[in-house]
ROMIDO-692235 format. One record per residue (C-alpha): residue number from 1; residue in three letters; chain; x, y, z. Coordinates in Angstrom, 1 decimal, decimal comma, m for minus. Layout:
% ROMIDO-692235
<r><n>NUM</n><res>ALA</res><chain>A</chain><X>X</X><Y>Y</Y><Z>Z</Z></r>
...
***
This chain:
% ROMIDO-692235
<r><n>1</n><res>UNK</res><chain>A</chain><X>m28,6</X><Y>76,6</Y><Z>114,1</Z></r>
<r><n>2</n><res>UNK</res><chain>A</chain><X>m29,0</X><Y>72,8</Y><Z>113,8</Z></r>
<r><n>3</n><res>UNK</res><chain>A</chain><X>m30,0</X><Y>71,0</Y><Z>110,6</Z></r>
<r><n>4</n><res>UNK</res><chain>A</chain><X>m33,6</X><Y>70,4</Y><Z>111,7</Z></r>
<r><n>5</n><res>UNK</res><chain>A</chain><X>m34,3</X><Y>74,1</Y><Z>112,4</Z></r>
<r><n>6</n><res>UNK</res><chain>A</chain><X>m32,6</X><Y>75,0</Y><Z>109,1</Z></r>
<r><n>7</n><res>UNK</res><chain>A</chain><X>m34,8</X><Y>72,5</Y><Z>107,2</Z></r>
<r><n>8</n><res>UNK</res><chain>A</chain><X>m38,0</X><Y>73,8</Y><Z>108,9</Z></r>
<r><n>9</n><res>UNK</res><chain>A</chain><X>m37,1</X><Y>77,4</Y><Z>108,0</Z></r>
<r><n>10</n><res>UNK</res><chain>A</chain><X>m36,5</X><Y>76,4</Y><Z>104,4</Z></r>
<r><n>11</n><res>UNK</res><chain>A</chain><X>m39,9</X><Y>74,7</Y><Z>104,3</Z></r>
<r><n>12</n><res>UNK</res><chain>A</chain><X>m41,6</X><Y>77,8</Y><Z>105,7</Z></r>
<r><n>13</n><res>UNK</res><chain>A</chain><X>m39,9</X><Y>80,1</Y><Z>103,2</Z></r>
<r><n>14</n><res>UNK</res><chain>A</chain><X>m40,6</X><Y>77,7</Y><Z>100,3</Z></r>
<r><n>15</n><res>UNK</res><chain>A</chain><X>m44,3</X><Y>77,5</Y><Z>101,3</Z></r>
<r><n>16</n><res>UNK</res><chain>A</chain><X>m44,6</X><Y>81,3</Y><Z>101,6</Z></r>
<r><n>17</n><res>UNK</res><chain>A</chain><X>m43,1</X><Y>81,6</Y><Z>98,1</Z></r>
<r><n>18</n><res>UNK</res><chain>A</chain><X>m45,4</X><Y>79,0</Y><Z>96,7</Z></r>
<r><n>19</n><res>UNK</res><chain>A</chain><X>m48,5</X><Y>80,7</Y><Z>98,2</Z></r>
<r><n>20</n><res>UNK</res><chain>A</chain><X>m47,3</X><Y>84,1</Y><Z>96,8</Z></r>
<r><n>21</n><res>UNK</res><chain>A</chain><X>m46,6</X><Y>82,7</Y><Z>93,4</Z></r>
<r><n>22</n><res>UNK</res><chain>A</chain><X>m50,0</X><Y>80,9</Y><Z>93,1</Z></r>
<r><n>23</n><res>UNK</res><chain>A</chain><X>m52,0</X><Y>83,9</Y><Z>94,4</Z></r>
<r><n>24</n><res>UNK</res><chain>A</chain><X>m50,2</X><Y>86,3</Y><Z>91,9</Z></r>
<r><n>25</n><res>UNK</res><chain>A</chain><X>m51,1</X><Y>84,0</Y><Z>89,0</Z></r>
<r><n>26</n><res>UNK</res><chain>A</chain><X>m54,8</X><Y>83,9</Y><Z>89,6</Z></r>
<r><n>27</n><res>UNK</res><chain>A</chain><X>m56,0</X><Y>87,4</Y><Z>90,4</Z></r>
<r><n>28</n><res>UNK</res><chain>A</chain><X>m53,0</X><Y>89,6</Y><Z>89,9</Z></r>
<r><n>29</n><res>UNK</res><chain>A</chain><X>m51,5</X><Y>90,7</Y><Z>86,7</Z></r>
<r><n>30</n><res>UNK</res><chain>A</chain><X>m53,2</X><Y>91,5</Y><Z>83,4</Z></r>
<r><n>31</n><res>UNK</res><chain>A</chain><X>m54,5</X><Y>89,0</Y><Z>81,0</Z></r>
<r><n>32</n><res>UNK</res><chain>A</chain><X>m53,4</X><Y>88,7</Y><Z>77,4</Z></r>
<r><n>33</n><res>UNK</res><chain>A</chain><X>m53,7</X><Y>91,7</Y><Z>75,1</Z></r>
<r><n>34</n><res>UNK</res><chain>A</chain><X>m56,9</X><Y>91,7</Y><Z>73,1</Z></r>
<r><n>35</n><res>UNK</res><chain>A</chain><X>m56,6</X><Y>92,5</Y><Z>69,4</Z></r>
<r><n>36</n><res>UNK</res><chain>A</chain><X>m59,0</X><Y>95,1</Y><Z>68,1</Z></r>
<r><n>37</n><res>UNK</res><chain>A</chain><X>m59,6</X><Y>93,7</Y><Z>64,6</Z></r>
<r><n>38</n><res>UNK</res><chain>A</chain><X>m62,9</X><Y>95,5</Y><Z>64,0</Z></r>
<r><n>39</n><res>UNK</res><chain>A</chain><X>m61,3</X><Y>98,9</Y><Z>64,4</Z></r>
<r><n>40</n><res>UNK</res><chain>A</chain><X>m58,6</X><Y>98,0</Y><Z>61,9</Z></r>
<r><n>41</n><res>UNK</res><chain>A</chain><X>m61,1</X><Y>97,1</Y><Z>59,1</Z></r>
<r><n>42</n><res>UNK</res><chain>A</chain><X>m62,3</X><Y>100,7</Y><Z>59,1</Z></r>
<r><n>43</n><res>UNK</res><chain>A</chain><X>m58,9</X><Y>102,3</Y><Z>58,9</Z></r>
<r><n>44</n><res>UNK</res><chain>A</chain><X>m57,0</X><Y>102,8</Y><Z>55,6</Z></r>
<r><n>45</n><res>UNK</res><chain>A</chain><X>m53,9</X><Y>100,6</Y><Z>55,3</Z></r>
<r><n>46</n><res>UNK</res><chain>A</chain><X>m50,6</X><Y>102,4</Y><Z>55,7</Z></r>
<r><n>47</n><res>UNK</res><chain>A</chain><X>m49,1</X><Y>101,4</Y><Z>52,4</Z></r>
<r><n>48</n><res>UNK</res><chain>A</chain><X>m51,9</X><Y>102,9</Y><Z>50,2</Z></r>
<r><n>49</n><res>UNK</res><chain>A</chain><X>m51,5</X><Y>106,5</Y><Z>49,1</Z></r>
<r><n>50</n><res>UNK</res><chain>A</chain><X>m54,3</X><Y>108,8</Y><Z>50,0</Z></r>
<r><n>51</n><res>UNK</res><chain>A</chain><X>m56,0</X><Y>111,2</Y><Z>47,5</Z></r>
<r><n>52</n><res>UNK</res><chain>A</chain><X>m54,0</X><Y>114,1</Y><Z>48,7</Z></r>
<r><n>53</n><res>UNK</res><chain>A</chain><X>m50,6</X><Y>112,5</Y><Z>48,1</Z></r>
<r><n>54</n><res>UNK</res><chain>A</chain><X>m51,3</X><Y>111,1</Y><Z>44,6</Z></r>
<r><n>55</n><res>UNK</res><chain>A</chain><X>m49,8</X><Y>113,1</Y><Z>41,8</Z></r>
<r><n>56</n><res>UNK</res><chain>A</chain><X>m51,9</X><Y>114,4</Y><Z>39,0</Z></r>
<r><n>57</n><res>UNK</res><chain>A</chain><X>m49,1</X><Y>114,4</Y><Z>36,4</Z></r>
<r><n>58</n><res>UNK</res><chain>A</chain><X>m49,6</X><Y>112,1</Y><Z>33,5</Z></r>
<r><n>59</n><res>UNK</res><chain>A</chain><X>m47,5</X><Y>109,0</Y><Z>33,1</Z></r>
<r><n>60</n><res>UNK</res><chain>A</chain><X>m44,8</X><Y>109,2</Y><Z>30,4</Z></r>
<r><n>61</n><res>UNK</res><chain>A</chain><X>m45,1</X><Y>107,0</Y><Z>27,4</Z></r>
<r><n>62</n><res>UNK</res><chain>A</chain><X>m41,5</X><Y>105,8</Y><Z>27,9</Z></r>
<r><n>63</n><res>UNK</res><chain>A</chain><X>m42,3</X><Y>104,0</Y><Z>31,1</Z></r>
<r><n>64</n><res>UNK</res><chain>A</chain><X>m44,1</X><Y>101,2</Y><Z>29,1</Z></r>
<r><n>65</n><res>UNK</res><chain>A</chain><X>m40,8</X><Y>100,3</Y><Z>27,3</Z></r>
<r><n>66</n><res>UNK</res><chain>A</chain><X>m38,9</X><Y>97,5</Y><Z>28,9</Z></r>
<r><n>67</n><res>UNK</res><chain>A</chain><X>m35,2</X><Y>97,0</Y><Z>28,9</Z></r>
<r><n>68</n><res>UNK</res><chain>A</chain><X>m34,0</X><Y>93,8</Y><Z>27,3</Z></r>
<r><n>69</n><res>UNK</res><chain>A</chain><X>m32,9</X><Y>91,0</Y><Z>29,6</Z></r>
<r><n>70</n><res>UNK</res><chain>A</chain><X>m29,1</X><Y>90,7</Y><Z>30,0</Z></r>
<r><n>71</n><res>UNK</res><chain>A</chain><X>m27,4</X><Y>87,4</Y><Z>29,2</Z></r>
<r><n>72</n><res>UNK</res><chain>A</chain><X>m26,3</X><Y>85,5</Y><Z>32,2</Z></r>
<r><n>73</n><res>UNK</res><chain>A</chain><X>m22,6</X><Y>85,8</Y><Z>33,0</Z></r>
<r><n>74</n><res>UNK</res><chain>A</chain><X>m20,7</X><Y>83,0</Y><Z>34,5</Z></r>
<r><n>75</n><res>UNK</res><chain>A</chain><X>m18,8</X><Y>84,1</Y><Z>37,6</Z></r>
<r><n>76</n><res>UNK</res><chain>A</chain><X>m15,1</X><Y>83,5</Y><Z>37,7</Z></r>
<r><n>77</n><res>UNK</res><chain>A</chain><X>m14,2</X><Y>80,4</Y><Z>39,6</Z></r>
<r><n>78</n><res>UNK</res><chain>A</chain><X>m11,8</X><Y>81,2</Y><Z>42,4</Z></r>
<r><n>79</n><res>UNK</res><chain>A</chain><X>m9,7</X><Y>78,5</Y><Z>44,0</Z></r>
<r><n>80</n><res>UNK</res><chain>A</chain><X>m8,8</X><Y>78,7</Y><Z>47,6</Z></r>
<r><n>81</n><res>UNK</res><chain>A</chain><X>m5,3</X><Y>78,3</Y><Z>48,6</Z></r>
<r><n>82</n><res>UNK</res><chain>A</chain><X>m4,8</X><Y>76,4</Y><Z>51,9</Z></r>
<r><n>83</n><res>UNK</res><chain>A</chain><X>m2,2</X><Y>78,2</Y><Z>54,0</Z></r>
<r><n>84</n><res>UNK</res><chain>A</chain><X>m1,9</X><Y>75,6</Y><Z>56,6</Z></r>
<r><n>85</n><res>UNK</res><chain>A</chain><X>0,6</X><Y>72,8</Y><Z>56,5</Z></r>
<r><n>86</n><res>UNK</res><chain>A</chain><X>m0,4</X><Y>69,6</Y><Z>58,3</Z></r>
<r><n>87</n><res>UNK</res><chain>A</chain><X>2,1</X><Y>67,0</Y><Z>59,4</Z></r>
<r><n>88</n><res>UNK</res><chain>A</chain><X>1,9</X><Y>63,8</Y><Z>61,4</Z></r>
<r><n>89</n><res>UNK</res><chain>A</chain><X>3,9</X><Y>63,4</Y><Z>64,6</Z></r>
<r><n>90</n><res>UNK</res><chain>A</chain><X>3,5</X><Y>60,8</Y><Z>67,3</Z></r>
<r><n>91</n><res>UNK</res><chain>A</chain><X>0,2</X><Y>59,7</Y><Z>65,8</Z></r>
<r><n>92</n><res>UNK</res><chain>A</chain><X>m1,5</X><Y>63,1</Y><Z>65,8</Z></r>
<r><n>93</n><res>UNK</res><chain>A</chain><X>m2,0</X><Y>65,7</Y><Z>63,1</Z></r>
<r><n>94</n><res>UNK</res><chain>A</chain><X>m0,4</X><Y>69,0</Y><Z>63,7</Z></r>
<r><n>95</n><res>UNK</res><chain>A</chain><X>m0,4</X><Y>72,4</Y><Z>62,0</Z></r>
<r><n>96</n><res>UNK</res><chain>A</chain><X>3,2</X><Y>73,2</Y><Z>61,3</Z></r>
<r><n>97</n><res>UNK</res><chain>A</chain><X>2,7</X><Y>77,0</Y><Z>61,4</Z></r>
<r><n>98</n><res>UNK</res><chain>A</chain><X>0,9</X><Y>76,8</Y><Z>64,7</Z></r>
<r><n>99</n><res>UNK</res><chain>A</chain><X>3,6</X><Y>74,6</Y><Z>66,2</Z></r>
<r><n>100</n><res>UNK</res><chain>A</chain><X>6,2</X><Y>77,2</Y><Z>65,4</Z></r>
<r><n>101</n><res>UNK</res><chain>A</chain><X>4,0</X><Y>80,0</Y><Z>66,6</Z></r>
<r><n>102</n><res>UNK</res><chain>A</chain><X>3,9</X><Y>81,9</Y><Z>63,3</Z></r>
<r><n>103</n><res>UNK</res><chain>A</chain><X>0,8</X><Y>82,9</Y><Z>61,3</Z></r>
<r><n>104</n><res>UNK</res><chain>A</chain><X>m0,4</X><Y>80,4</Y><Z>58,6</Z></r>
<r><n>105</n><res>UNK</res><chain>A</chain><X>1,3</X><Y>81,2</Y><Z>55,3</Z></r>
<r><n>106</n><res>UNK</res><chain>A</chain><X>4,1</X><Y>83,2</Y><Z>56,8</Z></r>
<r><n>107</n><res>UNK</res><chain>A</chain><X>7,3</X><Y>83,8</Y><Z>54,7</Z></r>
<r><n>108</n><res>UNK</res><chain>A</chain><X>10,1</X><Y>81,3</Y><Z>54,8</Z></r>
<r><n>109</n><res>UNK</res><chain>A</chain><X>12,6</X><Y>83,7</Y><Z>56,4</Z></r>
<r><n>110</n><res>UNK</res><chain>A</chain><X>10,2</X><Y>84,4</Y><Z>59,3</Z></r>
<r><n>111</n><res>UNK</res><chain>A</chain><X>9,6</X><Y>80,7</Y><Z>59,8</Z></r>
<r><n>112</n><res>UNK</res><chain>A</chain><X>13,3</X><Y>80,0</Y><Z>59,8</Z></r>
<r><n>113</n><res>UNK</res><chain>A</chain><X>14,0</X><Y>82,7</Y><Z>62,3</Z></r>
<r><n>114</n><res>UNK</res><chain>A</chain><X>11,3</X><Y>81,5</Y><Z>64,6</Z></r>
<r><n>115</n><res>UNK</res><chain>A</chain><X>12,5</X><Y>77,9</Y><Z>64,2</Z></r>
<r><n>116</n><res>UNK</res><chain>A</chain><X>16,0</X><Y>78,8</Y><Z>65,2</Z></r>
<r><n>117</n><res>UNK</res><chain>A</chain><X>14,8</X><Y>80,8</Y><Z>68,2</Z></r>
<r><n>118</n><res>UNK</res><chain>A</chain><X>12,7</X><Y>77,8</Y><Z>69,3</Z></r>
<r><n>119</n><res>UNK</res><chain>A</chain><X>15,6</X><Y>75,4</Y><Z>68,9</Z></r>
<r><n>120</n><res>UNK</res><chain>A</chain><X>17,8</X><Y>77,6</Y><Z>71,2</Z></r>
<r><n>121</n><res>UNK</res><chain>A</chain><X>15,2</X><Y>77,4</Y><Z>74,0</Z></r>
<r><n>122</n><res>UNK</res><chain>A</chain><X>13,9</X><Y>73,8</Y><Z>73,5</Z></r>
<r><n>123</n><res>UNK</res><chain>A</chain><X>14,5</X><Y>70,5</Y><Z>75,3</Z></r>
<r><n>124</n><res>UNK</res><chain>A</chain><X>15,8</X><Y>67,4</Y><Z>73,4</Z></r>
<r><n>125</n><res>UNK</res><chain>A</chain><X>12,3</X><Y>66,0</Y><Z>72,8</Z></r>
<r><n>126</n><res>UNK</res><chain>A</chain><X>11,0</X><Y>69,3</Y><Z>71,6</Z></r>
<r><n>127</n><res>UNK</res><chain>A</chain><X>13,7</X><Y>69,7</Y><Z>69,0</Z></r>
<r><n>128</n><res>UNK</res><chain>A</chain><X>12,4</X><Y>66,6</Y><Z>67,1</Z></r>
<r><n>129</n><res>UNK</res><chain>A</chain><X>8,9</X><Y>68,0</Y><Z>67,1</Z></r>
<r><n>130</n><res>UNK</res><chain>A</chain><X>10,0</X><Y>71,5</Y><Z>65,9</Z></r>
<r><n>131</n><res>UNK</res><chain>A</chain><X>12,2</X><Y>69,9</Y><Z>63,3</Z></r>
<r><n>132</n><res>UNK</res><chain>A</chain><X>9,3</X><Y>67,8</Y><Z>61,9</Z></r>
<r><n>133</n><res>UNK</res><chain>A</chain><X>7,2</X><Y>71,0</Y><Z>61,7</Z></r>
<r><n>134</n><res>UNK</res><chain>A</chain><X>9,9</X><Y>72,9</Y><Z>59,9</Z></r>
<r><n>135</n><res>UNK</res><chain>A</chain><X>10,6</X><Y>70,1</Y><Z>57,5</Z></r>
<r><n>136</n><res>UNK</res><chain>A</chain><X>6,9</X><Y>69,9</Y><Z>56,6</Z></r>
<r><n>137</n><res>UNK</res><chain>A</chain><X>6,9</X><Y>73,7</Y><Z>55,8</Z></r>
<r><n>138</n><res>UNK</res><chain>A</chain><X>10,0</X><Y>73,3</Y><Z>53,7</Z></r>
<r><n>139</n><res>UNK</res><chain>A</chain><X>8,4</X><Y>70,4</Y><Z>51,7</Z></r>
<r><n>140</n><res>UNK</res><chain>A</chain><X>5,3</X><Y>72,5</Y><Z>51,1</Z></r>
<r><n>141</n><res>UNK</res><chain>A</chain><X>7,1</X><Y>75,6</Y><Z>49,8</Z></r>
***
């Protein structure tokens, strides 16, 4: 199939689709839903109680008494503790815990263990980076 035949076939299919789309819009399909507002005015609203559901018991006299307003209470102020330790290395900010691969706020023994494991498997350039992260955590704690 050459490109001219392919182009003509696409034009025919596109034209058929356009004709189908325009014909479906005019006569086919239903129009918008019409609201029946006149019927609604005659009906009783849903939220109002009917005569059969209202109780015939008298209202107690205690219901008129109101409870005194409570004095406003100031909520306790909570301070957030930042668990992340940021350090600057090679002109970029780094999260020390993320560099070492431990959760933020991890205990010092866990951080030390992970740091030593990373040093065993690291290249020379990486040891400086890991060392800077470990020193930043030591300064913070």
